[in-house]
All heavy atoms as TSV, in Angstrom:
chain	resi	resn	atom	element	x	y	z
A	1	MET	N	N	35.537	-273.157	-237.473
A	1	MET	CA	C	35.583	-273.325	-236.045
A	1	MET	C	C	37.028	-273.261	-235.559
A	1	MET	O	O	37.948	-273.649	-236.270
A	1	MET	CB	C	34.979	-274.661	-235.635
A	1	MET	CG	C	33.497	-274.772	-235.878
A	1	MET	SD	S	32.880	-276.326	-235.217
A	1	MET	CE	C	32.459	-275.798	-233.586
A	2	ALA	N	N	37.176	-272.807	-234.346
A	2	ALA	CA	C	38.504	-272.742	-233.751
A	2	ALA	C	C	38.955	-274.144	-233.379
A	2	ALA	O	O	38.194	-274.941	-232.846
A	2	ALA	CB	C	38.485	-271.850	-232.519
A	3	GLU	N	N	40.194	-274.416	-233.689
A	3	GLU	CA	C	40.744	-275.732	-233.393
A	3	GLU	C	C	41.244	-275.755	-231.944
A	3	GLU	O	O	41.973	-274.869	-231.512
A	3	GLU	CB	C	41.919	-275.991	-234.338
A	3	GLU	CG	C	42.193	-277.438	-234.560
A	3	GLU	CD	C	43.251	-277.615	-235.622
A	3	GLU	OE1	O	43.013	-277.195	-236.762
A	3	GLU	OE2	O	44.310	-278.165	-235.286
A	4	LYS	N	N	40.840	-276.773	-231.169
A	4	LYS	CA	C	41.294	-276.895	-229.783
A	4	LYS	C	C	42.665	-277.548	-229.764
A	4	LYS	O	O	42.871	-278.579	-230.391
A	4	LYS	CB	C	40.316	-277.732	-228.954
A	4	LYS	CG	C	39.035	-277.020	-228.606
A	4	LYS	CD	C	38.189	-277.861	-227.707
A	4	LYS	CE	C	38.570	-277.549	-226.292
A	4	LYS	NZ	N	37.717	-278.180	-225.292
A	5	ARG	N	N	43.576	-276.916	-229.050
A	5	ARG	CA	C	44.900	-277.511	-228.901
A	5	ARG	C	C	44.827	-278.548	-227.792
A	5	ARG	O	O	44.230	-278.328	-226.758
A	5	ARG	CB	C	45.929	-276.451	-228.534
A	5	ARG	CG	C	46.126	-275.427	-229.624
A	5	ARG	CD	C	47.212	-274.452	-229.282
A	5	ARG	NE	N	47.150	-274.059	-227.865
A	5	ARG	CZ	C	48.019	-273.265	-227.281
A	5	ARG	NH1	N	49.006	-272.773	-227.957
A	5	ARG	NH2	N	47.899	-272.950	-226.007
A	6	SER	N	N	45.420	-279.676	-228.005
A	6	SER	CA	C	45.446	-280.702	-226.961
A	6	SER	C	C	46.869	-280.799	-226.425
A	6	SER	O	O	47.834	-280.599	-227.132
A	6	SER	CB	C	44.984	-282.040	-227.504
A	6	SER	OG	O	45.855	-282.485	-228.499
A	7	SER	N	N	46.948	-281.109	-225.150
A	7	SER	CA	C	48.263	-281.255	-224.531
A	7	SER	C	C	48.543	-282.731	-224.288
A	7	SER	O	O	47.654	-283.575	-224.366
A	7	SER	CB	C	48.317	-280.475	-223.217
A	7	SER	OG	O	47.443	-281.064	-222.288
A	8	ILE	N	N	49.751	-283.023	-223.959
A	8	ILE	CA	C	50.149	-284.402	-223.677
A	8	ILE	C	C	49.382	-284.931	-222.473
A	8	ILE	O	O	48.954	-286.075	-222.440
A	8	ILE	CB	C	51.667	-284.487	-223.433
A	8	ILE	CG1	C	52.413	-284.144	-224.711
A	8	ILE	CG2	C	52.064	-285.862	-222.930
A	8	ILE	CD1	C	53.908	-284.024	-224.540
A	9	SER	N	N	49.196	-284.065	-221.456
A	9	SER	CA	C	48.526	-284.488	-220.225
A	9	SER	C	C	47.014	-284.556	-220.376
A	9	SER	O	O	46.345	-285.183	-219.560
A	9	SER	CB	C	48.874	-283.531	-219.089
A	9	SER	OG	O	48.304	-282.252	-219.345
A	10	GLY	N	N	46.483	-283.878	-221.362
A	10	GLY	CA	C	45.037	-283.840	-221.536
A	10	GLY	C	C	44.360	-282.768	-220.698
A	10	GLY	O	O	43.140	-282.688	-220.667
A	11	LEU	N	N	45.163	-281.943	-220.005
A	11	LEU	CA	C	44.606	-280.880	-219.183
A	11	LEU	C	C	44.379	-279.623	-220.018
A	11	LEU	O	O	45.113	-279.361	-220.973
A	11	LEU	CB	C	45.551	-280.534	-218.029
A	11	LEU	CG	C	45.853	-281.630	-217.021
A	11	LEU	CD1	C	46.907	-281.154	-216.036
A	11	LEU	CD2	C	44.597	-282.045	-216.299
A	12	THR	N	N	43.384	-278.863	-219.606
A	12	THR	CA	C	43.192	-277.564	-220.241
A	12	THR	C	C	44.231	-276.606	-219.677
A	12	THR	O	O	44.925	-276.912	-218.703
A	12	THR	CB	C	41.784	-277.014	-219.958
A	12	THR	OG1	O	41.670	-276.759	-218.551
A	12	THR	CG2	C	40.705	-277.973	-220.406
A	13	ASP	N	N	44.332	-275.430	-220.276
A	13	ASP	CA	C	45.270	-274.430	-219.789
A	13	ASP	C	C	44.996	-274.067	-218.332
A	13	ASP	O	O	45.923	-273.971	-217.526
A	13	ASP	CB	C	45.168	-273.166	-220.647
A	13	ASP	CG	C	46.474	-272.804	-221.306
A	13	ASP	OD1	O	47.403	-273.636	-221.279
A	13	ASP	OD2	O	46.563	-271.678	-221.829
A	14	GLU	N	N	43.728	-273.866	-217.992
A	14	GLU	CA	C	43.359	-273.495	-216.626
A	14	GLU	C	C	43.690	-274.615	-215.644
A	14	GLU	O	O	44.208	-274.365	-214.552
A	14	GLU	CB	C	41.875	-273.143	-216.540
A	14	GLU	CG	C	41.469	-271.899	-217.318
A	14	GLU	CD	C	41.311	-272.133	-218.814
A	14	GLU	OE1	O	41.121	-273.299	-219.224
A	14	GLU	OE2	O	41.419	-271.149	-219.562
A	15	GLU	N	N	43.398	-275.852	-216.028
A	15	GLU	CA	C	43.702	-276.993	-215.157
A	15	GLU	C	C	45.209	-277.139	-214.954
A	15	GLU	O	O	45.669	-277.409	-213.847
A	15	GLU	CB	C	43.135	-278.280	-215.746
A	15	GLU	CG	C	41.628	-278.364	-215.719
A	15	GLU	CD	C	41.081	-279.539	-216.519
A	15	GLU	OE1	O	41.773	-280.005	-217.459
A	15	GLU	OE2	O	39.967	-279.970	-216.204
A	16	ALA	N	N	45.967	-276.943	-216.015
A	16	ALA	CA	C	47.422	-277.054	-215.930
A	16	ALA	C	C	47.991	-275.967	-215.022
A	16	ALA	O	O	48.891	-276.235	-214.226
A	16	ALA	CB	C	48.034	-276.962	-217.318
A	17	GLN	N	N	47.460	-274.757	-215.116
A	17	GLN	CA	C	47.940	-273.674	-214.254
A	17	GLN	C	C	47.600	-273.952	-212.798
A	17	GLN	O	O	48.419	-273.689	-211.903
A	17	GLN	CB	C	47.352	-272.345	-214.707
A	17	GLN	CG	C	47.938	-271.853	-216.016
A	17	GLN	CD	C	47.274	-270.584	-216.523
A	17	GLN	OE1	O	46.364	-270.059	-215.908
A	17	GLN	NE2	N	47.744	-270.105	-217.665
A	18	GLU	N	N	46.408	-274.473	-212.526
A	18	GLU	CA	C	46.026	-274.810	-211.159
A	18	GLU	C	C	46.917	-275.928	-210.618
A	18	GLU	O	O	47.401	-275.863	-209.476
A	18	GLU	CB	C	44.563	-275.230	-211.106
A	18	GLU	CG	C	44.062	-275.498	-209.713
A	18	GLU	CD	C	42.587	-275.870	-209.675
A	18	GLU	OE1	O	41.973	-276.026	-210.746
A	18	GLU	OE2	O	42.072	-276.011	-208.555
A	19	PHE	N	N	47.149	-276.956	-211.418
A	19	PHE	CA	C	48.032	-278.049	-211.010
A	19	PHE	C	C	49.431	-277.520	-210.713
A	19	PHE	O	O	50.042	-277.886	-209.706
A	19	PHE	CB	C	48.087	-279.121	-212.103
A	19	PHE	CG	C	49.023	-280.242	-211.773
A	19	PHE	CD1	C	48.622	-281.273	-210.949
A	19	PHE	CD2	C	50.312	-280.254	-212.278
A	19	PHE	CE1	C	49.486	-282.311	-210.634
A	19	PHE	CE2	C	51.187	-281.273	-211.968
A	19	PHE	CZ	C	50.777	-282.307	-211.141
A	20	HIS	N	N	49.934	-276.655	-211.575
A	20	HIS	CA	C	51.269	-276.092	-211.390
A	20	HIS	C	C	51.348	-275.295	-210.094
A	20	HIS	O	O	52.342	-275.381	-209.364
A	20	HIS	CB	C	51.635	-275.207	-212.581
A	20	HIS	CG	C	52.994	-274.601	-212.469
A	20	HIS	ND1	N	53.201	-273.319	-212.031
A	20	HIS	CD2	C	54.220	-275.122	-212.723
A	20	HIS	CE1	C	54.499	-273.068	-212.019
A	20	HIS	NE2	N	55.136	-274.140	-212.434
A	21	LYS	N	N	50.293	-274.535	-209.788
A	21	LYS	CA	C	50.275	-273.751	-208.557
A	21	LYS	C	C	50.409	-274.665	-207.342
A	21	LYS	O	O	51.223	-274.414	-206.445
A	21	LYS	CB	C	48.977	-272.947	-208.462
A	21	LYS	CG	C	48.880	-272.094	-207.212
A	21	LYS	CD	C	47.570	-271.329	-207.148
A	21	LYS	CE	C	46.450	-272.287	-206.815
A	21	LYS	NZ	N	45.193	-271.625	-206.475
A	22	PHE	N	N	49.659	-275.772	-207.306
A	22	PHE	CA	C	49.725	-276.700	-206.177
A	22	PHE	C	C	51.052	-277.450	-206.156
A	22	PHE	O	O	51.594	-277.751	-205.089
A	22	PHE	CB	C	48.542	-277.668	-206.196
A	22	PHE	CG	C	47.250	-277.009	-205.826
A	22	PHE	CD1	C	46.188	-276.987	-206.715
A	22	PHE	CD2	C	47.090	-276.399	-204.593
A	22	PHE	CE1	C	45.001	-276.379	-206.378
A	22	PHE	CE2	C	45.901	-275.778	-204.244
A	22	PHE	CZ	C	44.853	-275.765	-205.134
A	23	TRP	N	N	51.592	-277.771	-207.329
A	23	TRP	CA	C	52.876	-278.449	-207.415
A	23	TRP	C	C	53.962	-277.564	-206.808
A	23	TRP	O	O	54.782	-278.039	-206.015
A	23	TRP	CB	C	53.195	-278.762	-208.880
A	23	TRP	CG	C	54.494	-279.478	-209.078
A	23	TRP	CD1	C	55.726	-278.932	-209.233
A	23	TRP	CD2	C	54.680	-280.894	-209.122
A	23	TRP	NE1	N	56.672	-279.906	-209.395
A	23	TRP	CE2	C	56.060	-281.116	-209.326
A	23	TRP	CE3	C	53.810	-281.973	-209.024
A	23	TRP	CZ2	C	56.577	-282.397	-209.420
A	23	TRP	CZ3	C	54.346	-283.241	-209.126
A	23	TRP	CH2	C	55.717	-283.441	-209.326
A	24	VAL	N	N	53.969	-276.290	-207.152
A	24	VAL	CA	C	54.977	-275.362	-206.632
A	24	VAL	C	C	54.800	-275.186	-205.126
A	24	VAL	O	O	55.783	-275.185	-204.377
A	24	VAL	CB	C	54.914	-274.007	-207.367
A	24	VAL	CG1	C	55.765	-272.956	-206.678
A	24	VAL	CG2	C	55.344	-274.178	-208.816
A	25	GLN	N	N	53.561	-275.064	-204.650
A	25	GLN	CA	C	53.313	-274.940	-203.213
A	25	GLN	C	C	53.827	-276.169	-202.471
A	25	GLN	O	O	54.435	-276.048	-201.402
A	25	GLN	CB	C	51.828	-274.752	-202.929
A	25	GLN	CG	C	51.308	-273.375	-203.270
A	25	GLN	CD	C	49.802	-273.257	-203.043
A	25	GLN	OE1	O	49.117	-274.257	-202.834
A	25	GLN	NE2	N	49.298	-272.042	-203.118
A	26	GLY	N	N	53.584	-277.341	-203.015
A	26	GLY	CA	C	54.066	-278.566	-202.399
A	26	GLY	C	C	55.576	-278.626	-202.363
A	26	GLY	O	O	56.179	-279.029	-201.361
A	27	PHE	N	N	56.221	-278.219	-203.442
A	27	PHE	CA	C	57.678	-278.215	-203.507
A	27	PHE	C	C	58.262	-277.240	-202.490
A	27	PHE	O	O	59.226	-277.566	-201.793
A	27	PHE	CB	C	58.151	-277.862	-204.919
A	27	PHE	CG	C	59.652	-277.788	-205.036
A	27	PHE	CD1	C	60.398	-278.948	-205.077
A	27	PHE	CD2	C	60.294	-276.572	-205.083
A	27	PHE	CE1	C	61.785	-278.890	-205.176
A	27	PHE	CE2	C	61.669	-276.505	-205.171
A	27	PHE	CZ	C	62.415	-277.669	-205.218
A	28	VAL	N	N	57.677	-276.049	-202.390
A	28	VAL	CA	C	58.160	-275.056	-201.428
A	28	VAL	C	C	57.972	-275.580	-200.008
A	28	VAL	O	O	58.865	-275.450	-199.164
A	28	VAL	CB	C	57.455	-273.702	-201.645
A	28	VAL	CG1	C	57.732	-272.744	-200.493
A	28	VAL	CG2	C	57.884	-273.077	-202.963
A	29	GLY	N	N	56.824	-276.195	-199.728
A	29	GLY	CA	C	56.582	-276.759	-198.402
A	29	GLY	C	C	57.568	-277.861	-198.069
A	29	GLY	O	O	58.124	-277.905	-196.965
A	30	PHE	N	N	57.809	-278.760	-199.003
A	30	PHE	CA	C	58.768	-279.850	-198.802
A	30	PHE	C	C	60.162	-279.291	-198.539
A	30	PHE	O	O	60.871	-279.757	-197.641
A	30	PHE	CB	C	58.783	-280.766	-200.028
A	30	PHE	CG	C	59.804	-281.862	-199.939
A	30	PHE	CD1	C	59.521	-283.033	-199.261
A	30	PHE	CD2	C	61.048	-281.719	-200.530
A	30	PHE	CE1	C	60.464	-284.052	-199.173
A	30	PHE	CE2	C	61.998	-282.726	-200.447
A	30	PHE	CZ	C	61.696	-283.896	-199.767
A	31	THR	N	N	60.560	-278.290	-199.317
A	31	THR	CA	C	61.872	-277.685	-199.156
A	31	THR	C	C	61.996	-277.011	-197.789
A	31	THR	O	O	63.037	-277.128	-197.129
A	31	THR	CB	C	62.142	-276.674	-200.284
A	31	THR	OG1	O	62.037	-277.359	-201.542
A	31	THR	CG2	C	63.509	-276.044	-200.170
A	32	ALA	N	N	60.939	-276.328	-197.351
A	32	ALA	CA	C	60.962	-275.675	-196.040
A	32	ALA	C	C	61.125	-276.710	-194.926
A	32	ALA	O	O	61.924	-276.512	-193.995
A	32	ALA	CB	C	59.690	-274.857	-195.842
A	33	VAL	N	N	60.399	-277.806	-195.001
A	33	VAL	CA	C	60.522	-278.866	-193.995
A	33	VAL	C	C	61.934	-279.446	-194.018
A	33	VAL	O	O	62.529	-279.688	-192.956
A	33	VAL	CB	C	59.461	-279.964	-194.230
A	33	VAL	CG1	C	59.740	-281.188	-193.380
A	33	VAL	CG2	C	58.073	-279.410	-193.942
A	34	ALA	N	N	62.495	-279.657	-195.195
A	34	ALA	CA	C	63.853	-280.197	-195.305
A	34	ALA	C	C	64.880	-279.241	-194.707
A	34	ALA	O	O	65.811	-279.678	-194.014
A	34	ALA	CB	C	64.189	-280.489	-196.769
A	35	VAL	N	N	64.723	-277.950	-194.947
A	35	VAL	CA	C	65.661	-276.964	-194.398
A	35	VAL	C	C	65.579	-276.967	-192.876
A	35	VAL	O	O	66.611	-276.973	-192.185
A	35	VAL	CB	C	65.382	-275.558	-194.974
A	35	VAL	CG1	C	66.118	-274.483	-194.191
A	35	VAL	CG2	C	65.758	-275.510	-196.447
A	36	VAL	N	N	64.379	-276.963	-192.321
A	36	VAL	CA	C	64.205	-276.992	-190.863
A	36	VAL	C	C	64.812	-278.276	-190.289
A	36	VAL	O	O	65.516	-278.241	-189.270
A	36	VAL	CB	C	62.713	-276.849	-190.477
A	36	VAL	CG1	C	62.495	-277.129	-189.003
A	36	VAL	CG2	C	62.200	-275.463	-190.844
A	37	ALA	N	N	64.553	-279.409	-190.935
A	37	ALA	CA	C	65.094	-280.683	-190.457
A	37	ALA	C	C	66.626	-280.664	-190.478
A	37	ALA	O	O	67.264	-281.112	-189.520
A	37	ALA	CB	C	64.571	-281.832	-191.310
A	38	HIS	N	N	67.211	-280.141	-191.542
A	38	HIS	CA	C	68.670	-280.069	-191.606
A	38	HIS	C	C	69.221	-279.142	-190.524
A	38	HIS	O	O	70.243	-279.435	-189.914
A	38	HIS	CB	C	69.123	-279.605	-192.994
A	38	HIS	CG	C	69.153	-280.694	-193.997
A	38	HIS	ND1	N	68.030	-281.159	-194.626
A	38	HIS	CD2	C	70.180	-281.428	-194.476
A	38	HIS	CE1	C	68.362	-282.128	-195.448
A	38	HIS	NE2	N	69.665	-282.318	-195.374
A	39	PHE	N	N	68.556	-278.026	-190.293
A	39	PHE	CA	C	69.014	-277.112	-189.245
A	39	PHE	C	C	68.945	-277.784	-187.877
A	39	PHE	O	O	69.874	-277.660	-187.080
A	39	PHE	CB	C	68.179	-275.828	-189.242
A	39	PHE	CG	C	68.535	-274.923	-188.093
A	39	PHE	CD1	C	69.697	-274.175	-188.120
A	39	PHE	CD2	C	67.723	-274.846	-186.978
A	39	PHE	CE1	C	70.050	-273.359	-187.052
A	39	PHE	CE2	C	68.063	-274.038	-185.902
A	39	PHE	CZ	C	69.224	-273.288	-185.938
A	40	LEU	N	N	67.859	-278.493	-187.596
A	40	LEU	CA	C	67.727	-279.159	-186.300
A	40	LEU	C	C	68.785	-280.238	-186.107
A	40	LEU	O	O	69.362	-280.365	-185.018
A	40	LEU	CB	C	66.320	-279.748	-186.149
A	40	LEU	CG	C	65.192	-278.729	-186.013
A	40	LEU	CD1	C	63.842	-279.436	-186.034
A	40	LEU	CD2	C	65.350	-277.889	-184.762
A	41	VAL	N	N	69.068	-280.997	-187.143
A	41	VAL	CA	C	70.111	-282.018	-187.044
A	41	VAL	C	C	71.466	-281.353	-186.869
A	41	VAL	O	O	72.286	-281.796	-186.055
A	41	VAL	CB	C	70.103	-282.946	-188.278
A	41	VAL	CG1	C	71.329	-283.846	-188.296
A	41	VAL	CG2	C	68.824	-283.767	-188.302
A	42	TRP	N	N	71.712	-280.264	-187.584
A	42	TRP	CA	C	72.981	-279.555	-187.445
A	42	TRP	C	C	73.127	-278.977	-186.034
A	42	TRP	O	O	74.221	-279.006	-185.458
A	42	TRP	CB	C	73.080	-278.440	-188.485
A	42	TRP	CG	C	74.368	-277.684	-188.371
A	42	TRP	CD1	C	75.578	-278.029	-188.891
A	42	TRP	CD2	C	74.569	-276.466	-187.658
A	42	TRP	NE1	N	76.521	-277.097	-188.556
A	42	TRP	CE2	C	75.936	-276.118	-187.792
A	42	TRP	CE3	C	73.731	-275.634	-186.929
A	42	TRP	CZ2	C	76.463	-274.984	-187.227
A	42	TRP	CZ3	C	74.273	-274.488	-186.360
A	42	TRP	CH2	C	75.625	-274.177	-186.505
A	43	ALA	N	N	72.026	-278.459	-185.465
A	43	ALA	CA	C	72.075	-277.919	-184.105
A	43	ALA	C	C	72.364	-279.032	-183.097
A	43	ALA	O	O	73.021	-278.808	-182.077
A	43	ALA	CB	C	70.755	-277.227	-183.774
A	44	TRP	N	N	71.892	-280.227	-183.381
A	44	TRP	CA	C	72.092	-281.369	-182.499
A	44	TRP	C	C	73.515	-281.908	-182.614
A	44	TRP	O	O	74.200	-282.130	-181.624
A	44	TRP	CB	C	71.059	-282.454	-182.826
A	44	TRP	CG	C	71.237	-283.744	-182.121
A	44	TRP	CD1	C	71.367	-283.949	-180.782
A	44	TRP	CD2	C	71.307	-285.036	-182.734
A	44	TRP	NE1	N	71.510	-285.290	-180.523
A	44	TRP	CE2	C	71.464	-285.981	-181.700
A	44	TRP	CE3	C	71.230	-285.475	-184.048
A	44	TRP	CZ2	C	71.563	-287.339	-181.948
A	44	TRP	CZ3	C	71.318	-286.822	-184.298
A	44	TRP	CH2	C	71.476	-287.746	-183.254
A	45	ARG	N	N	73.956	-282.141	-183.844
A	45	ARG	CA	C	75.288	-282.671	-184.114
A	45	ARG	C	C	75.899	-281.917	-185.302
A	45	ARG	O	O	75.746	-282.346	-186.457
A	45	ARG	CB	C	75.219	-284.149	-184.474
A	45	ARG	CG	C	74.686	-284.998	-183.368
A	45	ARG	CD	C	75.628	-286.089	-183.094
A	45	ARG	NE	N	75.106	-286.833	-181.958
A	45	ARG	CZ	C	75.689	-287.879	-181.470
A	45	ARG	NH1	N	76.779	-288.316	-182.027
A	45	ARG	NH2	N	75.188	-288.477	-180.428
A	46	PRO	N	N	76.575	-280.813	-185.033
A	46	PRO	CA	C	77.111	-280.001	-186.152
A	46	PRO	C	C	78.116	-280.769	-187.003
A	46	PRO	O	O	78.860	-281.602	-186.498
A	46	PRO	CB	C	77.803	-278.828	-185.445
A	46	PRO	CG	C	77.539	-278.960	-184.006
A	46	PRO	CD	C	76.888	-280.273	-183.738
A	47	TRP	N	N	78.102	-280.496	-188.256
A	47	TRP	CA	C	79.083	-281.078	-189.152
A	47	TRP	C	C	79.899	-279.944	-189.743
A	47	TRP	O	O	79.525	-278.785	-189.684
A	47	TRP	CB	C	78.414	-281.935	-190.236
A	47	TRP	CG	C	77.402	-281.235	-191.097
A	47	TRP	CD1	C	77.662	-280.517	-192.236
A	47	TRP	CD2	C	75.983	-281.177	-190.897
A	47	TRP	NE1	N	76.487	-280.033	-192.759
A	47	TRP	CE2	C	75.451	-280.421	-191.958
A	47	TRP	CE3	C	75.133	-281.695	-189.945
A	47	TRP	CZ2	C	74.094	-280.164	-192.084
A	47	TRP	CZ3	C	73.786	-281.438	-190.065
A	47	TRP	CH2	C	73.279	-280.683	-191.118
A	48	PHE	N	N	81.020	-280.246	-190.309
A	48	PHE	CA	C	81.953	-279.264	-190.896
A	48	PHE	C	C	82.361	-278.222	-189.870
A	48	PHE	O	O	82.254	-277.031	-190.082
A	48	PHE	CB	C	81.359	-278.579	-192.129
A	48	PHE	CG	C	80.991	-279.513	-193.229
A	48	PHE	CD1	C	79.706	-279.539	-193.739
A	48	PHE	CD2	C	81.924	-280.382	-193.765
A	48	PHE	CE1	C	79.366	-280.397	-194.753
A	48	PHE	CE2	C	81.589	-281.252	-194.783
A	48	PHE	CZ	C	80.297	-281.251	-195.285
A	49	ASN	N	N	82.882	-278.664	-188.738
A	49	ASN	CA	C	83.350	-277.721	-187.710
A	49	ASN	C	C	84.669	-277.118	-188.102
A	49	ASN	O	O	85.566	-277.657	-188.525
A	49	ASN	CB	C	83.489	-278.413	-186.352
A	49	ASN	CG	C	82.131	-278.661	-185.748
A	49	ASN	OD1	O	81.181	-277.987	-186.089
A	49	ASN	ND2	N	82.077	-279.616	-184.862
């Protein structure tokens, strides 16, 4: 029989890939919000003039 590889997280390969996809989407979304927030604050009160 084929031996099943186990991971530290206990997720299957497919589950890990799906989790990674959502993790990356969340990170990109968070980064986009942070960039917009920094731009708005800079437009309000510029720094490094």
